C-alpha positions as a LaTeX table, in Angstrom:
\begin{tabular}{lrrr}
\hline
Residue & $x$ (\AA) & $y$ (\AA) & $z$ (\AA) \\
\hline
Unk1 & 29.88 & 23.76 & 19.38 \\
Unk2 & 27.72 & 20.90 & 20.76 \\
Unk3 & 24.20 & 20.92 & 19.25 \\
Unk4 & 22.99 & 21.33 & 23.31 \\
Unk5 & 24.84 & 23.85 & 23.46 \\
Unk6 & 23.42 & 25.55 & 20.54 \\
Unk7 & 20.28 & 24.85 & 21.78 \\
Unk8 & 20.82 & 26.29 & 24.81 \\
Unk9 & 22.15 & 29.33 & 22.91 \\
Unk10 & 19.17 & 29.80 & 20.45 \\
Unk11 & 16.92 & 29.55 & 23.64 \\
Unk12 & 18.62 & 32.43 & 24.86 \\
Unk13 & 19.09 & 34.77 & 21.93 \\
Unk14 & 15.14 & 33.85 & 21.33 \\
Unk15 & 14.44 & 35.63 & 24.13 \\
Unk16 & 15.97 & 38.54 & 23.36 \\
Unk17 & 15.15 & 38.94 & 19.52 \\
Unk18 & 11.38 & 38.23 & 20.40 \\
Unk19 & 11.52 & 42.21 & 22.18 \\
Unk20 & 13.82 & 43.75 & 20.44 \\
Unk21 & 13.78 & 46.41 & 17.97 \\
Unk22 & 14.84 & 46.22 & 14.28 \\
Unk23 & 18.18 & 47.50 & 14.92 \\
Unk24 & 18.89 & 45.10 & 17.89 \\
Unk25 & 17.49 & 42.40 & 16.06 \\
Unk26 & 20.33 & 43.25 & 13.03 \\
Unk27 & 23.02 & 43.32 & 16.00 \\
Unk28 & 21.64 & 39.84 & 17.29 \\
Unk29 & 21.65 & 38.19 & 14.47 \\
Unk30 & 25.18 & 39.22 & 13.33 \\
Unk31 & 26.63 & 37.78 & 17.00 \\
Unk32 & 24.54 & 34.75 & 16.72 \\
Unk33 & 26.04 & 34.33 & 13.08 \\
Unk34 & 29.38 & 34.78 & 14.20 \\
Unk35 & 28.73 & 32.64 & 17.11 \\
Unk36 & 27.54 & 29.28 & 15.37 \\
Unk37 & 28.83 & 30.10 & 12.00 \\
Unk38 & 25.84 & 29.96 & 9.90 \\
Unk39 & 24.31 & 32.23 & 7.64 \\
Unk40 & 21.76 & 35.09 & 8.22 \\
Unk41 & 18.66 & 33.62 & 6.97 \\
Unk42 & 19.39 & 29.75 & 8.22 \\
Unk43 & 19.32 & 32.01 & 11.94 \\
Unk44 & 16.21 & 34.07 & 10.90 \\
Unk45 & 14.21 & 30.91 & 10.75 \\
Unk46 & 16.40 & 29.57 & 13.52 \\
Unk47 & 15.07 & 32.17 & 15.85 \\
Unk48 & 11.72 & 32.18 & 14.57 \\
Unk49 & 10.59 & 28.96 & 14.30 \\
Unk50 & 12.29 & 28.03 & 17.99 \\
Unk51 & 9.64 & 26.42 & 20.25 \\
Unk52 & 10.89 & 25.54 & 24.11 \\
Unk53 & 8.33 & 23.24 & 24.45 \\
Unk54 & 6.08 & 21.27 & 21.96 \\
Unk55 & 2.34 & 20.91 & 22.70 \\
Unk56 & 1.33 & 17.24 & 22.81 \\
Unk57 & $-0.83$ & 15.90 & 20.29 \\
Unk58 & $-4.48$ & 16.01 & 20.91 \\
Unk59 & $-6.43$ & 12.74 & 21.20 \\
Unk60 & $-7.70$ & 11.45 & 18.62 \\
Unk61 & $-11.73$ & 11.60 & 18.97 \\
Unk62 & $-14.32$ & 9.92 & 17.74 \\
Unk63 & $-15.45$ & 5.97 & 18.61 \\
Unk64 & $-12.95$ & 3.20 & 18.96 \\
Unk65 & $-11.54$ & 1.11 & 16.33 \\
Unk66 & $-13.87$ & $-2.06$ & 16.18 \\
Unk67 & $-11.50$ & $-4.64$ & 14.02 \\
Unk68 & $-8.08$ & $-3.27$ & 15.43 \\
Unk69 & $-7.79$ & $-6.44$ & 17.09 \\
Unk70 & $-5.79$ & $-9.89$ & 16.70 \\
Unk71 & $-9.01$ & $-11.78$ & 17.34 \\
Unk72 & $-10.67$ & $-10.92$ & 13.84 \\
Unk73 & $-7.56$ & $-10.36$ & 12.00 \\
Unk74 & $-6.48$ & $-14.20$ & 12.46 \\
Unk75 & $-9.58$ & $-15.59$ & 11.39 \\
Unk76 & $-10.29$ & $-13.08$ & 8.90 \\
Unk77 & $-6.80$ & $-14.08$ & 7.63 \\
Unk78 & $-6.95$ & $-18.20$ & 7.48 \\
Unk79 & $-10.27$ & $-17.37$ & 5.59 \\
Unk80 & $-9.00$ & $-15.14$ & 3.12 \\
Unk81 & $-5.91$ & $-17.34$ & 1.88 \\
Unk82 & $-7.73$ & $-21.09$ & 2.70 \\
Unk83 & $-10.27$ & $-19.29$ & 0.07 \\
Unk84 & $-7.49$ & $-18.75$ & $-2.38$ \\
Unk85 & $-6.90$ & $-15.18$ & $-1.81$ \\
Unk86 & $-10.58$ & $-13.47$ & $-2.98$ \\
Unk87 & $-10.61$ & $-9.99$ & $-3.31$ \\
Unk88 & $-12.77$ & $-8.29$ & $-0.16$ \\
Unk89 & $-16.12$ & $-7.73$ & $-2.35$ \\
Unk90 & $-15.89$ & $-11.39$ & $-2.70$ \\
Unk91 & $-15.03$ & $-12.77$ & 0.36 \\
Unk92 & $-17.82$ & $-10.67$ & 2.48 \\
Unk93 & $-20.54$ & $-12.99$ & 0.86 \\
Unk94 & $-18.72$ & $-16.02$ & 1.16 \\
Unk95 & $-17.62$ & $-15.14$ & 4.82 \\
Unk96 & $-20.93$ & $-17.14$ & 6.24 \\
Unk97 & $-20.28$ & $-20.36$ & 4.45 \\
Unk98 & $-16.22$ & $-20.37$ & 5.38 \\
Unk99 & $-17.06$ & $-19.51$ & 9.70 \\
Unk100 & $-18.35$ & $-23.10$ & 10.17 \\
Unk101 & $-15.17$ & $-25.01$ & 8.78 \\
Unk102 & $-13.17$ & $-22.30$ & 10.59 \\
Unk103 & $-14.92$ & $-22.86$ & 13.73 \\
Unk104 & $-14.65$ & $-26.91$ & 13.45 \\
Unk105 & $-10.75$ & $-26.70$ & 12.47 \\
Unk106 & $-9.44$ & $-24.38$ & 15.00 \\
Unk107 & $-12.02$ & $-24.44$ & 17.87 \\
Unk108 & $-14.91$ & $-21.99$ & 18.56 \\
Unk109 & $-15.04$ & $-18.41$ & 18.34 \\
Unk110 & $-15.65$ & $-15.68$ & 20.68 \\
Unk111 & $-19.57$ & $-14.60$ & 19.85 \\
Unk112 & $-18.40$ & $-10.63$ & 19.13 \\
Unk113 & $-15.69$ & $-11.58$ & 17.34 \\
Unk114 & $-18.19$ & $-13.71$ & 14.75 \\
Unk115 & $-20.55$ & $-10.90$ & 14.90 \\
Unk116 & $-18.10$ & $-9.01$ & 13.86 \\
Unk117 & $-16.73$ & $-11.07$ & 11.33 \\
Unk118 & $-19.93$ & $-11.54$ & 9.85 \\
Unk119 & $-21.03$ & $-7.91$ & 9.48 \\
Unk120 & $-17.45$ & $-6.59$ & 8.49 \\
Unk121 & $-17.19$ & $-4.07$ & 5.12 \\
Unk122 & $-15.35$ & $-4.82$ & 2.26 \\
Unk123 & $-13.51$ & $-2.03$ & 2.56 \\
Unk124 & $-12.71$ & $-2.84$ & 6.12 \\
Unk125 & $-11.27$ & $-6.42$ & 5.16 \\
Unk126 & $-9.21$ & $-4.59$ & 2.18 \\
Unk127 & $-7.72$ & $-2.42$ & 5.10 \\
Unk128 & $-6.99$ & $-5.00$ & 7.22 \\
Unk129 & $-5.57$ & $-7.44$ & 4.78 \\
Unk130 & $-3.33$ & $-4.91$ & 3.15 \\
Unk131 & 0.17 & $-6.03$ & 5.05 \\
Unk132 & $-1.05$ & $-9.48$ & 4.41 \\
Unk133 & $-1.37$ & $-8.72$ & 0.07 \\
Unk134 & 1.93 & $-7.22$ & 0.77 \\
Unk135 & 3.44 & $-10.13$ & 1.92 \\
Unk136 & 2.11 & $-12.29$ & $-0.96$ \\
Unk137 & 3.00 & $-10.07$ & $-3.87$ \\
Unk138 & 5.53 & $-12.27$ & $-5.29$ \\
Unk139 & 3.15 & $-15.11$ & $-5.80$ \\
Unk140 & 1.92 & $-14.35$ & $-9.69$ \\
Unk141 & $-2.11$ & $-14.92$ & $-10.19$ \\
Unk142 & $-1.67$ & $-17.54$ & $-13.07$ \\
Unk143 & 0.22 & $-20.90$ & $-12.38$ \\
Unk144 & 0.91 & $-21.88$ & $-15.80$ \\
Unk145 & 3.85 & $-19.99$ & $-18.29$ \\
Unk146 & 3.60 & $-19.71$ & $-21.78$ \\
Unk147 & 5.25 & $-22.50$ & $-23.36$ \\
Unk148 & 7.75 & $-23.12$ & $-26.31$ \\
Unk149 & 4.84 & $-24.65$ & $-28.22$ \\
Unk150 & 2.91 & $-21.76$ & $-28.77$ \\
Unk151 & 5.67 & $-19.72$ & $-30.02$ \\
Unk152 & 6.67 & $-22.75$ & $-32.32$ \\
Unk153 & 2.91 & $-22.82$ & $-33.78$ \\
Unk154 & 2.63 & $-19.02$ & $-34.15$ \\
Unk155 & 3.21 & $-17.77$ & $-37.96$ \\
Unk156 & 5.48 & $-14.66$ & $-36.57$ \\
Unk157 & 8.13 & $-16.81$ & $-35.58$ \\
Unk158 & 8.34 & $-17.92$ & $-39.09$ \\
Unk159 & 10.19 & $-17.37$ & $-42.29$ \\
Unk160 & 7.96 & $-15.76$ & $-44.38$ \\
Unk161 & 7.88 & $-18.32$ & $-47.53$ \\
Unk162 & 7.19 & $-21.46$ & $-45.12$ \\
Unk163 & 4.32 & $-19.84$ & $-43.70$ \\
Unk164 & 1.40 & $-22.41$ & $-44.53$ \\
Unk165 & $-1.83$ & $-20.88$ & $-46.28$ \\
Unk166 & $-4.48$ & $-22.99$ & $-45.85$ \\
Unk167 & $-7.13$ & $-20.56$ & $-46.63$ \\
Unk168 & $-8.03$ & $-19.24$ & $-50.03$ \\
Unk169 & $-6.17$ & $-16.11$ & $-50.79$ \\
Unk170 & $-3.01$ & $-17.37$ & $-49.15$ \\
Unk171 & $-4.29$ & $-16.09$ & $-45.67$ \\
Unk172 & $-2.99$ & $-18.37$ & $-42.55$ \\
Unk173 & $-5.69$ & $-19.29$ & $-39.66$ \\
Unk174 & $-3.43$ & $-19.81$ & $-36.99$ \\
Unk175 & $-4.88$ & $-22.37$ & $-34.35$ \\
Unk176 & $-4.63$ & $-20.18$ & $-31.54$ \\
Unk177 & $-5.92$ & $-17.15$ & $-32.99$ \\
Unk178 & $-9.40$ & $-16.73$ & $-35.50$ \\
Unk179 & $-9.68$ & $-15.44$ & $-39.22$ \\
Unk180 & $-8.66$ & $-12.15$ & $-37.94$ \\
Unk181 & $-5.84$ & $-12.10$ & $-35.38$ \\
Unk182 & $-8.56$ & $-12.23$ & $-32.99$ \\
Unk183 & $-8.11$ & $-14.93$ & $-29.76$ \\
Unk184 & $-10.49$ & $-17.60$ & $-29.87$ \\
Unk185 & $-12.87$ & $-17.98$ & $-27.17$ \\
Unk186 & $-12.91$ & $-21.69$ & $-26.02$ \\
Unk187 & $-14.59$ & $-20.78$ & $-23.18$ \\
Unk188 & $-17.31$ & $-18.20$ & $-22.53$ \\
Unk189 & $-16.66$ & $-15.34$ & $-20.28$ \\
Unk190 & $-17.74$ & $-15.28$ & $-16.70$ \\
Unk191 & $-19.48$ & $-12.13$ & $-16.08$ \\
\hline
\end{tabular}
């Protein structure tokens, strides 16, 4: 049987099965299983779950989206890339500083687009830039890689007898780490 024929047969059986008694349902199931070649449980699921017409999806309620246009997404992407990919919480405050430069390079923006870019929230920026972030994922955050100079200067890579002992008690102070093995902080942390 072709799938279309099975569906037509299921439609005919569904009408009889729905209004049948228990004994008649047993006979209808036997007939359906013999005709289609499926087991009883599958036949019961198909007949009980049969829907002739699927109801149309209800329309989405609520206001129309404000920021889902290409006119807003294009300048947002350009500014985000030019500003060196900041997070949305940092991009939102610097947006008024970057918009004049964008308008000087690419032409003036529509007043409604400009107003929307100035009042857009950080969460909406995240949502709009999510596909672009996935494309940029292969780029790392740092441009430097650990070199061989660090490995050569590390005492863990040297035999025990050849490790220098520059401090009293035979303790060694690595030039890259402090006395107790903590990293030496050369720059203050930004908070």
